[in-house]
C-alpha positions as CSV (number, residue, x, y, z in Angstrom):
1,M,19.0,-21.3,2.9
2,I,17.8,-23.9,0.4
3,D,14.4,-23.9,2.1
4,F,14.2,-20.1,1.8
5,L,15.1,-20.2,-1.9
6,R,12.5,-22.9,-2.5
7,R,9.8,-20.9,-0.8
8,T,10.8,-17.8,-2.7
9,G,10.5,-19.6,-6.0
10,E,7.1,-21.0,-5.0
11,F,5.9,-17.6,-4.1
12,A,7.2,-16.1,-7.3
13,H,5.4,-18.8,-9.4
14,F,2.2,-18.3,-7.3
15,S,2.4,-14.5,-7.8
16,V,2.9,-14.7,-11.6
17,F,-0.1,-16.9,-11.9
18,G,-2.1,-14.7,-9.5
19,F,-1.3,-11.6,-11.5
20,A,-2.5,-13.3,-14.6
21,T,-5.8,-14.3,-13.0
22,A,-6.1,-10.8,-11.6
23,L,-6.0,-9.4,-15.2
24,A,-8.5,-12.0,-16.3
25,A,-10.9,-10.9,-13.5
26,I,-11.1,-7.3,-14.6
27,P,-14.1,-7.9,-17.0
28,H,-15.9,-9.6,-14.1
29,P,-16.5,-6.9,-11.4
30,A,-18.9,-9.2,-9.5
31,R,-15.8,-11.1,-8.5
32,W,-13.6,-8.3,-7.2
33,L,-16.0,-5.5,-6.1
34,R,-16.7,-7.1,-2.6
35,P,-13.0,-7.6,-1.7
36,F,-12.2,-4.1,-3.2
37,Y,-14.9,-2.6,-1.0
38,A,-13.4,-4.4,2.0
39,V,-9.9,-3.2,1.3
40,F,-10.6,0.4,0.3
41,I,-13.5,1.3,2.5
42,G,-12.0,-0.5,5.5
43,G,-8.7,1.3,5.0
44,I,-10.2,4.8,4.8
45,P,-10.3,5.5,8.6
46,M,-6.6,4.6,9.1
47,A,-5.7,6.5,5.9
48,V,-7.4,9.7,7.3
49,V,-5.6,9.3,10.7
50,L,-2.3,8.6,9.0
51,G,-2.7,11.6,6.6
52,L,-3.5,14.0,9.5
53,A,-0.6,12.6,11.6
54,L,1.9,12.8,8.7
55,G,1.0,16.3,7.8
56,A,1.0,17.6,11.4
57,V,4.2,15.9,12.4
58,I,6.2,16.7,9.3
59,W,5.1,20.3,9.5
60,L,6.0,20.7,13.1
61,Q,9.4,19.0,12.9
62,T,10.5,20.5,9.6
63,R,9.4,24.0,10.7
64,A,11.3,23.7,13.9
65,V,14.5,22.8,12.0
66,L,14.1,25.5,9.3
67,E,13.4,28.2,11.8
68,Q,17.1,28.0,12.8
69,F,18.1,29.3,9.4
70,P,16.9,32.8,8.3
71,G,14.5,32.6,5.3
72,A,14.6,28.8,5.2
73,N,10.9,28.6,6.1
74,D,10.1,29.1,2.4
75,L,11.4,25.6,1.8
76,L,8.8,24.0,4.1
77,P,6.1,23.3,1.5
78,T,8.7,22.0,-1.0
79,I,10.2,19.6,1.5
80,L,6.9,18.4,2.9
81,T,5.4,17.8,-0.5
82,A,8.4,15.8,-1.7
83,A,8.5,13.7,1.4
84,V,4.8,12.9,1.3
85,L,4.3,12.2,-2.4
86,L,7.6,10.4,-3.0
87,E,7.9,8.2,0.1
88,L,5.6,8.6,3.1
89,A,2.2,8.4,1.5
90,P,2.9,5.4,-0.8
91,V,4.6,3.4,2.0
92,G,2.0,4.4,4.5
93,A,-0.9,3.3,2.3
94,G,1.0,0.0,1.6
95,L,1.5,-0.7,5.3
96,I,-2.2,0.1,6.1
97,V,-3.3,-2.5,3.6
98,A,-0.6,-4.9,4.6
99,A,-1.7,-4.7,8.3
100,R,-5.5,-5.0,7.6
101,T,-5.7,-7.0,4.4
102,G,-2.7,-9.2,5.0
103,A,-4.3,-10.5,8.1
104,S,-7.8,-10.8,6.7
105,L,-6.6,-12.6,3.5
106,G,-4.6,-15.0,5.5
107,A,-7.4,-15.8,7.9
108,E,-10.1,-15.9,5.3
109,L,-8.4,-18.2,2.8
110,S,-6.9,-20.5,5.5
111,S,-10.4,-20.9,6.9
112,M,-11.7,-21.8,3.5
113,K,-8.9,-24.3,3.0
114,L,-9.2,-25.9,6.3
115,G,-13.0,-26.0,5.9
116,E,-12.4,-27.9,2.6
117,Q,-14.1,-25.2,0.6
118,V,-11.0,-24.9,-1.6
119,D,-11.2,-28.7,-2.2
120,A,-14.9,-28.4,-3.1
121,L,-14.1,-25.8,-5.8
122,E,-11.5,-28.2,-7.3
123,L,-14.0,-31.1,-7.3
124,L,-16.4,-28.8,-9.2
125,G,-13.8,-28.2,-11.8
126,Q,-13.1,-24.6,-10.7
127,S,-9.7,-23.1,-10.2
128,P,-9.3,-21.8,-6.7
129,R,-6.7,-19.4,-7.8
130,R,-8.9,-18.0,-10.5
131,I,-11.9,-17.7,-8.2
132,L,-10.3,-16.8,-4.9
133,V,-6.8,-15.3,-5.6
134,G,-7.1,-13.2,-8.8
135,P,-10.0,-11.0,-7.7
136,R,-8.4,-10.4,-4.3
137,I,-5.1,-9.4,-5.9
138,L,-6.9,-7.1,-8.3
139,A,-8.8,-5.5,-5.3
140,C,-5.6,-4.7,-3.6
141,V,-4.0,-3.3,-6.7
142,L,-6.9,-0.9,-7.2
143,A,-7.3,0.0,-3.5
144,V,-3.8,0.9,-2.5
145,P,-3.3,3.7,-5.0
146,L,-6.6,5.3,-4.0
147,L,-5.5,5.2,-0.3
148,H,-2.2,6.7,-1.4
149,V,-4.0,9.6,-3.0
150,L,-6.2,10.1,0.1
151,V,-3.2,10.0,2.5
152,S,-1.3,12.5,0.3
153,L,-4.2,15.0,0.0
154,I,-4.9,14.9,3.8
155,A,-1.3,15.2,4.7
156,I,-0.6,18.1,2.5
157,G,-3.9,19.7,3.4
158,S,-3.3,19.4,7.2
159,S,0.1,20.9,6.8
160,F,-1.4,23.7,4.8
161,A,-4.0,24.3,7.5
162,G,-1.3,24.3,10.2
163,E,0.8,26.8,8.3
164,A,-2.2,29.1,7.7
165,V,-3.5,28.9,11.3
166,A,-0.4,28.6,13.5
167,G,2.5,29.4,11.2
168,G,1.4,32.8,10.1
169,G,2.4,32.0,6.5
170,N,0.8,33.3,3.4
171,R,-1.7,30.6,2.1
172,L,-1.3,31.6,-1.5
173,K,2.4,31.5,-1.3
174,Y,2.3,28.1,0.4
175,G,-0.1,26.7,-2.2
176,G,2.0,28.1,-5.0
177,A,5.1,26.4,-3.6
178,V,3.3,23.1,-3.5
179,E,2.2,23.5,-7.1
180,A,5.7,24.4,-8.2
181,E,7.1,21.4,-6.5
182,L,4.6,19.1,-8.2
183,A,5.4,20.7,-11.6
184,N,9.2,20.4,-11.1
185,R,9.0,16.8,-9.9
186,L,6.1,15.6,-12.0
187,F,7.9,12.7,-13.6
188,E,9.4,11.6,-10.3
189,V,6.0,11.8,-8.6
190,L,4.4,9.7,-11.4
191,L,7.1,7.1,-11.0
192,A,6.5,7.1,-7.2
193,A,2.8,6.6,-7.9
194,I,3.6,3.2,-9.4
195,K,4.8,2.0,-6.0
196,P,1.3,1.6,-4.6
197,L,0.3,-0.5,-7.6
198,I,3.2,-2.9,-6.9
199,F,2.6,-2.9,-3.2
200,G,-1.0,-3.8,-3.8
201,G,-0.1,-6.7,-6.0
202,L,2.5,-8.0,-3.6
203,I,0.2,-7.7,-0.6
204,G,-2.7,-9.6,-2.4
205,A,-0.4,-12.3,-3.6
206,M,1.4,-12.8,-0.2
207,G,-1.9,-12.8,1.8
208,C,-3.5,-15.4,-0.5
209,W,-0.3,-17.5,-0.6
210,V,0.0,-17.6,3.2
211,G,-3.7,-18.4,3.5
212,L,-3.7,-21.3,1.0
213,R,-0.7,-22.9,2.6
214,A,-2.2,-22.9,6.1
215,D,-2.5,-26.2,8.1
216,G,-3.1,-27.2,11.7
217,G,-6.8,-26.4,12.3
218,S,-7.8,-23.3,14.2
219,E,-4.2,-22.6,15.2
220,G,-3.3,-22.6,11.5
221,V,-5.8,-19.8,10.9
222,G,-4.2,-17.7,13.6
223,R,-0.7,-18.4,12.3
224,A,-1.9,-17.5,8.8
225,A,-3.3,-14.2,10.0
226,T,-0.1,-13.3,11.8
227,D,2.1,-14.4,8.9
228,G,0.0,-12.3,6.6
229,V,0.6,-9.1,8.5
230,V,4.3,-9.7,9.0
231,K,5.2,-11.0,5.6
232,C,3.1,-8.4,3.7
233,S,4.7,-5.6,5.7
234,L,8.2,-6.9,5.1
235,L,7.5,-7.3,1.5
236,V,6.2,-3.7,1.2
237,L,9.4,-2.3,2.9
238,A,11.7,-4.5,0.8
239,A,10.0,-3.5,-2.4
240,D,10.1,0.1,-1.5
241,V,13.9,0.0,-1.0
242,L,14.4,-1.6,-4.4
243,M,12.0,0.8,-6.1
244,V,13.5,3.9,-4.6
245,G,16.9,2.8,-5.9
246,A,15.3,2.1,-9.4
247,I,13.6,5.5,-9.4
248,R,16.7,7.4,-8.4
249,A,18.6,5.6,-11.2
250,I,15.9,6.5,-13.8
251,V,15.7,10.1,-12.6
252,G,19.4,10.5,-12.3
């Protein structure tokens, strides 16, 4: 228990400093454009697949349930839009980046540490956290919200297409219901849109933290990559639970 608390405190301290260096990296795009490209562009294929799968599965399952109640099909776009925008798309985007980038950050930074590149930066009077950590955290903070938007658009669009082709519903009516749901829950949707920003920061910080703590040669690189995936994913899920509770308390 004491060891867990110590590690938690170390990670919290590392994260606070990492977020500060991420803000300092904003005026220097040359530092964070490459990791941003890797996180965002690399995550697009999985985001597209996830969006299509979410839209199709939620549409099929929800429609099958609502068909049991006369007239309940009109609630389909409302339920689907709320589920995608408030929960599934933010968490899905966070888990995509946690799986890809958590592993890559852990492996990349552990390789640099074990290859003594981190020590070389310190000998040159450079801060490894400022050079290596801050830009990567910023890249994740910027990339996860964009992937969240992409997943949301594709999921809602695929469900809209399914309803138009196979459901026999009125496309204008379906689109109007989606717009009405957005208008009615705009404040809640905006609060939910904060989640990807926090997920991105946590993923970047945890991936870098795991990588810079690696030891044990080539086996340490493998452990860092595995720990990056597992710990980033758990952190996203834990943060989501806390933020859902906070959002519900704010919205009332």
